[in-house]
PDB file as gemmi writes it, atoms N, CA and C in Angstrom:
CRYST1    1.000    1.000    1.000  90.00  90.00  90.00 P 1                      
ATOM      1  N   UNK A   1       0.826  -1.186   0.000  1.00  0.00           N  
ATOM      2  CA  UNK A   1       0.000   0.000   0.000  1.00  0.00           C  
ATOM      3  C   UNK A   1       0.871   1.251   0.000  1.00  0.00           C  
ATOM      4  N   UNK A   2       1.962   1.163   0.664  1.00  0.00           N  
ATOM      5  CA  UNK A   2       2.856   2.297   0.775  1.00  0.00           C  
ATOM      6  C   UNK A   2       3.507   2.628  -0.565  1.00  0.00           C  
ATOM      7  N   UNK A   3       3.843   1.634  -1.337  1.00  0.00           N  
ATOM      8  CA  UNK A   3       4.531   1.837  -2.603  1.00  0.00           C  
ATOM      9  C   UNK A   3       3.670   2.581  -3.631  1.00  0.00           C  
ATOM     10  N   UNK A   4       2.382   2.245  -3.831  1.00  0.00           N  
ATOM     11  CA  UNK A   4       1.589   2.986  -4.806  1.00  0.00           C  
ATOM     12  C   UNK A   4       1.422   4.464  -4.428  1.00  0.00           C  
ATOM     13  N   UNK A   5       1.301   4.747  -3.151  1.00  0.00           N  
ATOM     14  CA  UNK A   5       1.148   6.139  -2.720  1.00  0.00           C  
ATOM     15  C   UNK A   5       2.419   6.915  -3.014  1.00  0.00           C  
ATOM     16  N   UNK A   6       3.567   6.306  -2.731  1.00  0.00           N  
ATOM     17  CA  UNK A   6       4.835   6.971  -3.005  1.00  0.00           C  
ATOM     18  C   UNK A   6       5.051   7.162  -4.501  1.00  0.00           C  
ATOM     19  N   UNK A   7       4.725   6.138  -5.276  1.00  0.00           N  
ATOM     20  CA  UNK A   7       4.923   6.266  -6.722  1.00  0.00           C  
ATOM     21  C   UNK A   7       3.957   7.289  -7.318  1.00  0.00           C  
ATOM     22  N   UNK A   8       2.729   7.345  -6.800  1.00  0.00           N  
ATOM     23  CA  UNK A   8       1.768   8.342  -7.263  1.00  0.00           C  
ATOM     24  C   UNK A   8       2.256   9.746  -6.922  1.00  0.00           C  
ATOM     25  N   UNK A   9       2.771   9.920  -5.711  1.00  0.00           N  
ATOM     26  CA  UNK A   9       3.297  11.227  -5.302  1.00  0.00           C  
ATOM     27  C   UNK A   9       4.484  11.629  -6.160  1.00  0.00           C  
ATOM     28  N   UNK A  10       5.379  10.684  -6.413  1.00  0.00           N  
ATOM     29  CA  UNK A  10       6.547  10.973  -7.237  1.00  0.00           C  
ATOM     30  C   UNK A  10       6.134  11.312  -8.665  1.00  0.00           C  
ATOM     31  N   UNK A  11       5.146  10.587  -9.178  1.00  0.00           N  
ATOM     32  CA  UNK A  11       4.690  10.845 -10.534  1.00  0.00           C  
ATOM     33  C   UNK A  11       4.065  12.241 -10.639  1.00  0.00           C  
ATOM     34  N   UNK A  12       3.270  12.622  -9.655  1.00  0.00           N  
ATOM     35  CA  UNK A  12       2.656  13.947  -9.673  1.00  0.00           C  
ATOM     36  C   UNK A  12       3.705  15.047  -9.586  1.00  0.00           C  
ATOM     37  N   UNK A  13       4.710  14.840  -8.767  1.00  0.00           N  
ATOM     38  CA  UNK A  13       5.762  15.841  -8.637  1.00  0.00           C  
ATOM     39  C   UNK A  13       6.581  15.982  -9.910  1.00  0.00           C  
ATOM     40  N   UNK A  14       6.833  14.878 -10.574  1.00  0.00           N  
ATOM     41  CA  UNK A  14       7.657  14.923 -11.773  1.00  0.00           C  
ATOM     42  C   UNK A  14       6.906  15.429 -12.996  1.00  0.00           C  
ATOM     43  N   UNK A  15       5.604  15.174 -13.060  1.00  0.00           N  
ATOM     44  CA  UNK A  15       4.855  15.573 -14.250  1.00  0.00           C  
ATOM     45  C   UNK A  15       4.399  17.022 -14.201  1.00  0.00           C  
ATOM     46  N   UNK A  16       4.181  17.554 -13.025  1.00  0.00           N  
ATOM     47  CA  UNK A  16       3.749  18.948 -12.950  1.00  0.00           C  
ATOM     48  C   UNK A  16       4.975  19.838 -12.912  1.00  0.00           C  
ATOM     49  N   UNK A  17       4.981  20.820 -13.765  1.00  0.00           N  
ATOM     50  CA  UNK A  17       6.089  21.770 -13.804  1.00  0.00           C  
ATOM     51  C   UNK A  17       5.929  22.799 -12.702  1.00  0.00           C  
ATOM     52  N   UNK A  18       6.896  23.635 -12.582  1.00  0.00           N  
ATOM     53  CA  UNK A  18       6.793  24.679 -11.570  1.00  0.00           C  
ATOM     54  C   UNK A  18       5.644  25.625 -11.904  1.00  0.00           C  
ATOM     55  N   UNK A  19       5.004  26.100 -10.885  1.00  0.00           N  
ATOM     56  CA  UNK A  19       3.862  26.993 -11.064  1.00  0.00           C  
ATOM     57  C   UNK A  19       4.370  28.413 -11.277  1.00  0.00           C  
ATOM     58  N   UNK A  20       4.749  28.699 -12.511  1.00  0.00           N  
ATOM     59  CA  UNK A  20       5.251  30.026 -12.841  1.00  0.00           C  
ATOM     60  C   UNK A  20       4.206  30.714 -13.701  1.00  0.00           C  
ATOM     61  N   UNK A  21       3.807  31.869 -13.282  1.00  0.00           N  
ATOM     62  CA  UNK A  21       2.782  32.596 -14.016  1.00  0.00           C  
ATOM     63  C   UNK A  21       3.383  33.525 -15.054  1.00  0.00           C  
ATOM     64  N   UNK A  22       4.670  33.542 -15.182  1.00  0.00           N  
ATOM     65  CA  UNK A  22       5.318  34.446 -16.126  1.00  0.00           C  
ATOM     66  C   UNK A  22       5.599  35.778 -15.461  1.00  0.00           C  
ATOM     67  N   UNK A  23       6.121  36.707 -16.212  1.00  0.00           N  
ATOM     68  CA  UNK A  23       6.438  38.000 -15.620  1.00  0.00           C  
ATOM     69  C   UNK A  23       5.177  38.729 -15.189  1.00  0.00           C  
ATOM     70  N   UNK A  24       5.248  39.333 -14.040  1.00  0.00           N  
ATOM     71  CA  UNK A  24       4.098  40.072 -13.522  1.00  0.00           C  
ATOM     72  C   UNK A  24       3.862  41.305 -14.384  1.00  0.00           C  
ATOM     73  N   UNK A  25       2.624  41.505 -14.732  1.00  0.00           N  
ATOM     74  CA  UNK A  25       2.299  42.595 -15.643  1.00  0.00           C  
ATOM     75  C   UNK A  25       2.307  43.945 -14.942  1.00  0.00           C  
ATOM     76  N   UNK A  26       2.074  44.015 -13.683  1.00  0.00           N  
ATOM     77  CA  UNK A  26       2.152  45.274 -12.947  1.00  0.00           C  
ATOM     78  C   UNK A  26       1.262  46.365 -13.538  1.00  0.00           C  
ATOM     79  N   UNK A  27       1.060  47.413 -12.780  1.00  0.00           N  
ATOM     80  CA  UNK A  27       0.218  48.502 -13.263  1.00  0.00           C  
ATOM     81  C   UNK A  27       0.931  49.309 -14.348  1.00  0.00           C  
ATOM     82  N   UNK A  28       0.168  49.826 -15.294  1.00  0.00           N  
ATOM     83  CA  UNK A  28       0.743  50.659 -16.341  1.00  0.00           C  
ATOM     84  C   UNK A  28       0.246  52.090 -16.248  1.00  0.00           C  
ATOM     85  N   UNK A  29      -0.593  52.383 -15.276  1.00  0.00           N  
ATOM     86  CA  UNK A  29      -1.090  53.733 -15.076  1.00  0.00           C  
ATOM     87  C   UNK A  29       0.039  54.588 -14.509  1.00  0.00           C  
ATOM     88  N   UNK A  30       0.437  55.654 -15.200  1.00  0.00           N  
ATOM     89  CA  UNK A  30       1.547  56.465 -14.702  1.00  0.00           C  
ATOM     90  C   UNK A  30       1.314  57.044 -13.310  1.00  0.00           C  
ATOM     91  N   UNK A  31       0.080  57.403 -12.999  1.00  0.00           N  
ATOM     92  CA  UNK A  31      -0.194  57.961 -11.670  1.00  0.00           C  
ATOM     93  C   UNK A  31       0.042  56.906 -10.589  1.00  0.00           C  
ATOM     94  N   UNK A  32      -0.396  55.672 -10.843  1.00  0.00           N  
ATOM     95  CA  UNK A  32      -0.188  54.592  -9.875  1.00  0.00           C  
ATOM     96  C   UNK A  32       1.295  54.251  -9.761  1.00  0.00           C  
ATOM     97  N   UNK A  33       1.989  54.229 -10.891  1.00  0.00           N  
ATOM     98  CA  UNK A  33       3.427  53.956 -10.864  1.00  0.00           C  
ATOM     99  C   UNK A  33       4.180  55.047 -10.113  1.00  0.00           C  
ATOM    100  N   UNK A  34       3.745  56.290 -10.278  1.00  0.00           N  
ATOM    101  CA  UNK A  34       4.407  57.388  -9.566  1.00  0.00           C  
ATOM    102  C   UNK A  34       4.176  57.280  -8.064  1.00  0.00           C  
ATOM    103  N   UNK A  35       2.947  56.928  -7.670  1.00  0.00           N  
ATOM    104  CA  UNK A  35       2.675  56.752  -6.235  1.00  0.00           C  
ATOM    105  C   UNK A  35       3.516  55.617  -5.664  1.00  0.00           C  
ATOM    106  N   UNK A  36       3.637  54.524  -6.408  1.00  0.00           N  
ATOM    107  CA  UNK A  36       4.445  53.389  -5.942  1.00  0.00           C  
ATOM    108  C   UNK A  36       5.917  53.778  -5.831  1.00  0.00           C  
ATOM    109  N   UNK A  37       6.403  54.568  -6.773  1.00  0.00           N  
ATOM    110  CA  UNK A  37       7.802  55.012  -6.741  1.00  0.00           C  
ATOM    111  C   UNK A  37       8.048  55.916  -5.542  1.00  0.00           C  
ATOM    112  N   UNK A  38       7.115  56.834  -5.274  1.00  0.00           N  
ATOM    113  CA  UNK A  38       7.260  57.719  -4.117  1.00  0.00           C  
ATOM    114  C   UNK A  38       7.196  56.935  -2.808  1.00  0.00           C  
ATOM    115  N   UNK A  39       6.304  55.932  -2.745  1.00  0.00           N  
ATOM    116  CA  UNK A  39       6.255  55.085  -1.545  1.00  0.00           C  
ATOM    117  C   UNK A  39       7.583  54.377  -1.342  1.00  0.00           C  
ATOM    118  N   UNK A  40       8.137  53.850  -2.428  1.00  0.00           N  
ATOM    119  CA  UNK A  40       9.422  53.152  -2.354  1.00  0.00           C  
ATOM    120  C   UNK A  40      10.511  54.099  -1.866  1.00  0.00           C  
ATOM    121  N   UNK A  41      10.527  55.321  -2.392  1.00  0.00           N  
ATOM    122  CA  UNK A  41      11.542  56.294  -1.967  1.00  0.00           C  
ATOM    123  C   UNK A  41      11.404  56.631  -0.489  1.00  0.00           C  
ATOM    124  N   UNK A  42      10.160  56.818  -0.027  1.00  0.00           N  
ATOM    125  CA  UNK A  42       9.957  57.122   1.397  1.00  0.00           C  
ATOM    126  C   UNK A  42      10.429  55.969   2.268  1.00  0.00           C  
ATOM    127  N   UNK A  43      10.080  54.743   1.870  1.00  0.00           N  
ATOM    128  CA  UNK A  43      10.505  53.572   2.644  1.00  0.00           C  
ATOM    129  C   UNK A  43      12.020  53.421   2.627  1.00  0.00           C  
ATOM    130  N   UNK A  44      12.619  53.607   1.458  1.00  0.00           N  
ATOM    131  CA  UNK A  44      14.073  53.444   1.331  1.00  0.00           C  
ATOM    132  C   UNK A  44      14.816  54.529   2.102  1.00  0.00           C  
ATOM    133  N   UNK A  45      14.297  55.740   2.105  1.00  0.00           N  
ATOM    134  CA  UNK A  45      14.940  56.822   2.840  1.00  0.00           C  
ATOM    135  C   UNK A  45      14.842  56.577   4.338  1.00  0.00           C  
ATOM    136  N   UNK A  46      13.773  55.952   4.765  1.00  0.00           N  
ATOM    137  CA  UNK A  46      13.566  55.705   6.191  1.00  0.00           C  
ATOM    138  C   UNK A  46      14.545  54.735   6.808  1.00  0.00           C  
ATOM    139  N   UNK A  47      15.119  53.832   6.040  1.00  0.00           N  
ATOM    140  CA  UNK A  47      16.025  52.845   6.635  1.00  0.00           C  
ATOM    141  C   UNK A  47      17.473  53.014   6.169  1.00  0.00           C  
ATOM    142  N   UNK A  48      17.867  54.248   5.853  1.00  0.00           N  
ATOM    143  CA  UNK A  48      19.264  54.513   5.505  1.00  0.00           C  
ATOM    144  C   UNK A  48      20.104  54.576   6.776  1.00  0.00           C  
ATOM    145  N   UNK A  49      21.379  54.176   6.693  1.00  0.00           N  
ATOM    146  CA  UNK A  49      22.233  54.210   7.884  1.00  0.00           C  
ATOM    147  C   UNK A  49      22.480  55.641   8.352  1.00  0.00           C  
ATOM    148  N   UNK A  50      22.609  55.803   9.650  1.00  0.00           N  
ATOM    149  CA  UNK A  50      22.872  57.130  10.204  1.00  0.00           C  
ATOM    150  C   UNK A  50      24.325  57.515   9.952  1.00  0.00           C  
ATOM    151  N   UNK A  51      24.599  58.796  10.015  1.00  0.00           N  
ATOM    152  CA  UNK A  51      25.953  59.273   9.810  1.00  0.00           C  
ATOM    153  C   UNK A  51      26.302  59.490   8.356  1.00  0.00           C  
ATOM    154  N   UNK A  52      25.366  59.265   7.491  1.00  0.00           N  
ATOM    155  CA  UNK A  52      25.585  59.422   6.059  1.00  0.00           C  
ATOM    156  C   UNK A  52      25.056  60.789   5.642  1.00  0.00           C  
ATOM    157  N   UNK A  53      25.627  61.386   4.617  1.00  0.00           N  
ATOM    158  CA  UNK A  53      25.157  62.696   4.167  1.00  0.00           C  
ATOM    159  C   UNK A  53      23.763  62.565   3.550  1.00  0.00           C  
ATOM    160  N   UNK A  54      23.087  63.696   3.467  1.00  0.00           N  
ATOM    161  CA  UNK A  54      21.747  63.691   2.882  1.00  0.00           C  
ATOM    162  C   UNK A  54      21.809  63.260   1.413  1.00  0.00           C  
ATOM    163  N   UNK A  55      22.837  63.743   0.706  1.00  0.00           N  
ATOM    164  CA  UNK A  55      22.993  63.353  -0.701  1.00  0.00           C  
ATOM    165  C   UNK A  55      23.210  61.846  -0.821  1.00  0.00           C  
ATOM    166  N   UNK A  56      23.969  61.278   0.111  1.00  0.00           N  
ATOM    167  CA  UNK A  56      24.188  59.830   0.106  1.00  0.00           C  
ATOM    168  C   UNK A  56      22.904  59.069   0.362  1.00  0.00           C  
ATOM    169  N   UNK A  57      22.103  59.570   1.312  1.00  0.00           N  
ATOM    170  CA  UNK A  57      20.799  58.950   1.584  1.00  0.00           C  
ATOM    171  C   UNK A  57      19.926  58.957   0.331  1.00  0.00           C  
ATOM    172  N   UNK A  58      19.886  60.115  -0.336  1.00  0.00           N  
ATOM    173  CA  UNK A  58      19.040  60.235  -1.521  1.00  0.00           C  
ATOM    174  C   UNK A  58      19.535  59.332  -2.648  1.00  0.00           C  
ATOM    175  N   UNK A  59      20.851  59.276  -2.834  1.00  0.00           N  
ATOM    176  CA  UNK A  59      21.415  58.415  -3.883  1.00  0.00           C  
ATOM    177  C   UNK A  59      21.091  56.952  -3.631  1.00  0.00           C  
ATOM    178  N   UNK A  60      21.263  56.519  -2.376  1.00  0.00           N  
ATOM    179  CA  UNK A  60      20.977  55.122  -2.039  1.00  0.00           C  
ATOM    180  C   UNK A  60      19.494  54.803  -2.218  1.00  0.00           C  
ATOM    181  N   UNK A  61      18.623  55.733  -1.814  1.00  0.00           N  
ATOM    182  CA  UNK A  61      17.185  55.510  -1.971  1.00  0.00           C  
ATOM    183  C   UNK A  61      16.820  55.423  -3.454  1.00  0.00           C  
ATOM    184  N   UNK A  62      17.409  56.289  -4.266  1.00  0.00           N  
ATOM    185  CA  UNK A  62      17.136  56.233  -5.707  1.00  0.00           C  
ATOM    186  C   UNK A  62      17.648  54.934  -6.313  1.00  0.00           C  
ATOM    187  N   UNK A  63      18.802  54.467  -5.843  1.00  0.00           N  
ATOM    188  CA  UNK A  63      19.334  53.194  -6.344  1.00  0.00           C  
ATOM    189  C   UNK A  63      18.411  52.034  -5.995  1.00  0.00           C  
ATOM    190  N   UNK A  64      17.853  52.057  -4.780  1.00  0.00           N  
ATOM    191  CA  UNK A  64      16.952  50.974  -4.358  1.00  0.00           C  
ATOM    192  C   UNK A  64      15.667  50.953  -5.183  1.00  0.00           C  
ATOM    193  N   UNK A  65      15.216  52.119  -5.622  1.00  0.00           N  
ATOM    194  CA  UNK A  65      13.931  52.216  -6.314  1.00  0.00           C  
ATOM    195  C   UNK A  65      14.099  52.375  -7.820  1.00  0.00           C  
ATOM    196  N   UNK A  66      15.239  51.988  -8.352  1.00  0.00           N  
ATOM    197  CA  UNK A  66      15.536  52.160  -9.775  1.00  0.00           C  
ATOM    198  C   UNK A  66      14.539  51.409 -10.661  1.00  0.00           C  
ATOM    199  N   UNK A  67      14.141  50.222 -10.269  1.00  0.00           N  
ATOM    200  CA  UNK A  67      13.210  49.440 -11.098  1.00  0.00           C  
ATOM    201  C   UNK A  67      11.859  50.145 -11.214  1.00  0.00           C  
ATOM    202  N   UNK A  68      11.384  50.711 -10.117  1.00  0.00           N  
ATOM    203  CA  UNK A  68      10.095  51.424 -10.157  1.00  0.00           C  
ATOM    204  C   UNK A  68      10.211  52.704 -10.979  1.00  0.00           C  
ATOM    205  N   UNK A  69      11.356  53.376 -10.855  1.00  0.00           N  
ATOM    206  CA  UNK A  69      11.573  54.584 -11.642  1.00  0.00           C  
ATOM    207  C   UNK A  69      11.599  54.252 -13.137  1.00  0.00           C  
ATOM    208  N   UNK A  70      12.266  53.165 -13.491  1.00  0.00           N  
ATOM    209  CA  UNK A  70      12.322  52.747 -14.895  1.00  0.00           C  
ATOM    210  C   UNK A  70      10.930  52.423 -15.432  1.00  0.00           C  
ATOM    211  N   UNK A  71      10.117  51.759 -14.613  1.00  0.00           N  
ATOM    212  CA  UNK A  71       8.749  51.434 -15.039  1.00  0.00           C  
ATOM    213  C   UNK A  71       7.929  52.706 -15.234  1.00  0.00           C  
ATOM    214  N   UNK A  72       8.110  53.686 -14.346  1.00  0.00           N  
ATOM    215  CA  UNK A  72       7.393  54.951 -14.464  1.00  0.00           C  
ATOM    216  C   UNK A  72       7.814  55.689 -15.728  1.00  0.00           C  
ATOM    217  N   UNK A  73       9.104  55.769 -15.981  1.00  0.00           N  
ATOM    218  CA  UNK A  73       9.596  56.463 -17.177  1.00  0.00           C  
ATOM    219  C   UNK A  73       9.109  55.758 -18.442  1.00  0.00           C  
ATOM    220  N   UNK A  74       9.122  54.434 -18.435  1.00  0.00           N  
ATOM    221  CA  UNK A  74       8.640  53.688 -19.603  1.00  0.00           C  
ATOM    222  C   UNK A  74       7.161  53.964 -19.853  1.00  0.00           C  
ATOM    223  N   UNK A  75       6.374  54.033 -18.787  1.00  0.00           N  
ATOM    224  CA  UNK A  75       4.944  54.317 -18.949  1.00  0.00           C  
ATOM    225  C   UNK A  75       4.725  55.740 -19.452  1.00  0.00           C  
ATOM    226  N   UNK A  76       5.531  56.677 -18.961  1.00  0.00           N  
ATOM    227  CA  UNK A  76       5.386  58.058 -19.408  1.00  0.00           C  
ATOM    228  C   UNK A  76       5.834  58.233 -20.859  1.00  0.00           C  
ATOM    229  N   UNK A  77       6.828  57.477 -21.271  1.00  0.00           N  
ATOM    230  CA  UNK A  77       7.354  57.617 -22.626  1.00  0.00           C  
ATOM    231  C   UNK A  77       6.583  56.778 -23.641  1.00  0.00           C  
ATOM    232  N   UNK A  78       5.653  55.959 -23.177  1.00  0.00           N  
ATOM    233  CA  UNK A  78       4.917  55.084 -24.093  1.00  0.00           C  
ATOM    234  C   UNK A  78       3.975  55.860 -25.002  1.00  0.00           C  
ATOM    235  N   UNK A  79       3.758  57.105 -24.698  1.00  0.00           N  
ATOM    236  CA  UNK A  79       2.908  57.924 -25.556  1.00  0.00           C  
ATOM    237  C   UNK A  79       1.489  58.040 -25.055  1.00  0.00           C  
ATOM    238  N   UNK A  80       1.120  57.256 -24.077  1.00  0.00           N  
ATOM    239  CA  UNK A  80      -0.234  57.355 -23.536  1.00  0.00           C  
ATOM    240  C   UNK A  80      -0.307  58.593 -22.649  1.00  0.00           C  
ATOM    241  N   UNK A  81      -1.171  59.511 -23.025  1.00  0.00           N  
ATOM    242  CA  UNK A  81      -1.306  60.736 -22.248  1.00  0.00           C  
ATOM    243  C   UNK A  81      -2.433  60.575 -21.245  1.00  0.00           C  
ATOM    244  N   UNK A  82      -2.270  61.105 -20.049  1.00  0.00           N  
ATOM    245  CA  UNK A  82      -3.366  61.050 -19.087  1.00  0.00           C  
ATOM    246  C   UNK A  82      -4.549  61.890 -19.575  1.00  0.00           C  
ATOM    247  N   UNK A  83      -5.701  61.614 -19.029  1.00  0.00           N  
ATOM    248  CA  UNK A  83      -6.920  62.280 -19.480  1.00  0.00           C  
ATOM    249  C   UNK A  83      -6.881  63.783 -19.227  1.00  0.00           C  
ATOM    250  N   UNK A  84      -6.173  64.217 -18.191  1.00  0.00           N  
ATOM    251  CA  UNK A  84      -6.146  65.638 -17.867  1.00  0.00           C  
ATOM    252  C   UNK A  84      -4.950  66.364 -18.482  1.00  0.00           C  
ATOM    253  N   UNK A  85      -4.233  65.724 -19.390  1.00  0.00           N  
ATOM    254  CA  UNK A  85      -3.062  66.348 -20.007  1.00  0.00           C  
ATOM    255  C   UNK A  85      -3.508  67.470 -20.937  1.00  0.00           C  
ATOM    256  N   UNK A  86      -2.770  68.572 -20.863  1.00  0.00           N  
ATOM    257  CA  UNK A  86      -3.093  69.709 -21.712  1.00  0.00           C  
ATOM    258  C   UNK A  86      -2.036  69.839 -22.801  1.00  0.00           C  
ATOM    259  N   UNK A  87      -2.456  70.283 -23.954  1.00  0.00           N  
ATOM    260  CA  UNK A  87      -1.513  70.477 -25.045  1.00  0.00           C  
ATOM    261  C   UNK A  87      -0.748  71.774 -24.830  1.00  0.00           C  
ATOM    262  N   UNK A  88       0.284  71.983 -25.614  1.00  0.00           N  
ATOM    263  CA  UNK A  88       1.095  73.187 -25.493  1.00  0.00           C  
ATOM    264  C   UNK A  88       0.320  74.448 -25.813  1.00  0.00           C  
ATOM    265  N   UNK A  89      -0.612  74.369 -26.758  1.00  0.00           N  
ATOM    266  CA  UNK A  89      -1.371  75.571 -27.100  1.00  0.00           C  
ATOM    267  C   UNK A  89      -2.294  75.979 -25.961  1.00  0.00           C  
ATOM    268  N   UNK A  90      -2.863  75.012 -25.284  1.00  0.00           N  
ATOM    269  CA  UNK A  90      -3.711  75.335 -24.136  1.00  0.00           C  
ATOM    270  C   UNK A  90      -2.863  75.980 -23.053  1.00  0.00           C  
ATOM    271  N   UNK A  91      -1.676  75.445 -22.847  1.00  0.00           N  
ATOM    272  CA  UNK A  91      -0.774  75.998 -21.841  1.00  0.00           C  
ATOM    273  C   UNK A  91      -0.408  77.442 -22.185  1.00  0.00           C  
ATOM    274  N   UNK A  92      -0.053  77.694 -23.448  1.00  0.00           N  
ATOM    275  CA  UNK A  92       0.355  79.048 -23.833  1.00  0.00           C  
ATOM    276  C   UNK A  92      -0.816  80.023 -23.758  1.00  0.00           C  
ATOM    277  N   UNK A  93      -2.011  79.570 -24.124  1.00  0.00           N  
ATOM    278  CA  UNK A  93      -3.173  80.453 -24.015  1.00  0.00           C  
ATOM    279  C   UNK A  93      -3.493  80.772 -22.564  1.00  0.00           C  
ATOM    280  N   UNK A  94      -3.296  79.807 -21.682  1.00  0.00           N  
ATOM    281  CA  UNK A  94      -3.546  80.048 -20.263  1.00  0.00           C  
ATOM    282  C   UNK A  94      -2.597  81.108 -19.733  1.00  0.00           C  
ATOM    283  N   UNK A  95      -1.326  80.983 -20.059  1.00  0.00           N  
ATOM    284  CA  UNK A  95      -0.359  81.976 -19.586  1.00  0.00           C  
ATOM    285  C   UNK A  95      -0.595  83.332 -20.241  1.00  0.00           C  
ATOM    286  N   UNK A  96      -0.974  83.353 -21.486  1.00  0.00           N  
ATOM    287  CA  UNK A  96      -1.267  84.620 -22.157  1.00  0.00           C  
ATOM    288  C   UNK A  96      -2.436  85.321 -21.479  1.00  0.00           C  
ATOM    289  N   UNK A  97      -3.402  84.558 -21.017  1.00  0.00           N  
ATOM    290  CA  UNK A  97      -4.545  85.146 -20.326  1.00  0.00           C  
ATOM    291  C   UNK A  97      -4.121  85.812 -19.024  1.00  0.00           C  
ATOM    292  N   UNK A  98      -3.067  85.312 -18.393  1.00  0.00           N  
ATOM    293  CA  UNK A  98      -2.572  85.933 -17.171  1.00  0.00           C  
ATOM    294  C   UNK A  98      -1.626  87.094 -17.470  1.00  0.00           C  
ATOM    295  N   UNK A  99      -0.790  86.952 -18.472  1.00  0.00           N  
ATOM    296  CA  UNK A  99       0.258  87.931 -18.735  1.00  0.00           C  
ATOM    297  C   UNK A  99      -0.273  89.155 -19.468  1.00  0.00           C  
ATOM    298  N   UNK A 100      -1.182  88.973 -20.400  1.00  0.00           N  
ATOM    299  CA  UNK A 100      -1.659  90.096 -21.208  1.00  0.00           C  
ATOM    300  C   UNK A 100      -2.271  91.217 -20.371  1.00  0.00           C  
ATOM    301  N   UNK A 101      -3.171  90.951 -19.429  1.00  0.00           N  
ATOM    302  CA  UNK A 101      -3.693  92.057 -18.618  1.00  0.00           C  
ATOM    303  C   UNK A 101      -2.599  92.733 -17.779  1.00  0.00           C  
ATOM    304  N   UNK A 102      -1.650  91.953 -17.319  1.00  0.00           N  
ATOM    305  CA  UNK A 102      -0.575  92.523 -16.514  1.00  0.00           C  
ATOM    306  C   UNK A 102       0.301  93.451 -17.352  1.00  0.00           C  
ATOM    307  N   UNK A 103       0.641  93.035 -18.566  1.00  0.00           N  
ATOM    308  CA  UNK A 103       1.455  93.899 -19.427  1.00  0.00           C  
ATOM    309  C   UNK A 103       0.678  95.142 -19.846  1.00  0.00           C  
ATOM    310  N   UNK A 104      -0.623  95.016 -20.066  1.00  0.00           N  
ATOM    311  CA  UNK A 104      -1.438  96.182 -20.403  1.00  0.00           C  
ATOM    312  C   UNK A 104      -1.473  97.158 -19.231  1.00  0.00           C  
ATOM    313  N   UNK A 105      -1.576  96.649 -18.034  1.00  0.00           N  
ATOM    314  CA  UNK A 105      -1.605  97.504 -16.847  1.00  0.00           C  
ATOM    315  C   UNK A 105      -0.266  98.208 -16.660  1.00  0.00           C  
ATOM    316  N   UNK A 106       0.848  97.457 -16.834  1.00  0.00           N  
ATOM    317  CA  UNK A 106       2.172  98.067 -16.718  1.00  0.00           C  
ATOM    318  C   UNK A 106       2.392  99.104 -17.821  1.00  0.00           C  
ATOM    319  N   UNK A 107       1.896  98.833 -19.023  1.00  0.00           N  
ATOM    320  CA  UNK A 107       2.003  99.806 -20.118  1.00  0.00           C  
ATOM    321  C   UNK A 107       1.225 101.072 -19.818  1.00  0.00           C  
ATOM    322  N   UNK A 108       0.075 100.946 -19.186  1.00  0.00           N  
ATOM    323  CA  UNK A 108      -0.724 102.120 -18.829  1.00  0.00           C  
ATOM    324  C   UNK A 108      -0.029 102.944 -17.755  1.00  0.00           C  
ATOM    325  N   UNK A 109       0.705 102.307 -16.858  1.00  0.00           N  
ATOM    326  CA  UNK A 109       1.425 103.040 -15.819  1.00  0.00           C  
ATOM    327  C   UNK A 109       2.561 103.869 -16.410  1.00  0.00           C  
ATOM    328  N   UNK A 110       3.167 103.375 -17.458  1.00  0.00           N  
ATOM    329  CA  UNK A 110       4.285 104.094 -18.086  1.00  0.00           C  
ATOM    330  C   UNK A 110       3.819 105.349 -18.816  1.00  0.00           C  
ATOM    331  N   UNK A 111       2.585 105.362 -19.292  1.00  0.00           N  
ATOM    332  CA  UNK A 111       2.086 106.525 -20.049  1.00  0.00           C  
ATOM    333  C   UNK A 111       1.708 107.632 -19.186  1.00  0.00           C  
TER     334      UNK A 111                                                      
END                                                                             
């Protein structure tokens, strides 16, 4: 009785491959990736050794979170724009709306 159970167990172990789901797809939303990167930086900065310069702390934290930073940059460079992204013309018109009245007012003061 013992032998069939052992052989069945051995057969199951040998025939089933490792349970690998492949590379994790992770989030592709730039906002979520940015939040994850900032969380990683906060956590990494929190456990830096004492006696180290601030620049050293920041460098080490950035090194620890390099993979998350790379994922964020890849998502940002993929060309997918967030829904609230504004084009350059909208940006320039917004600033013109602020600057034009100010320049007109300054011009009136000079006269």
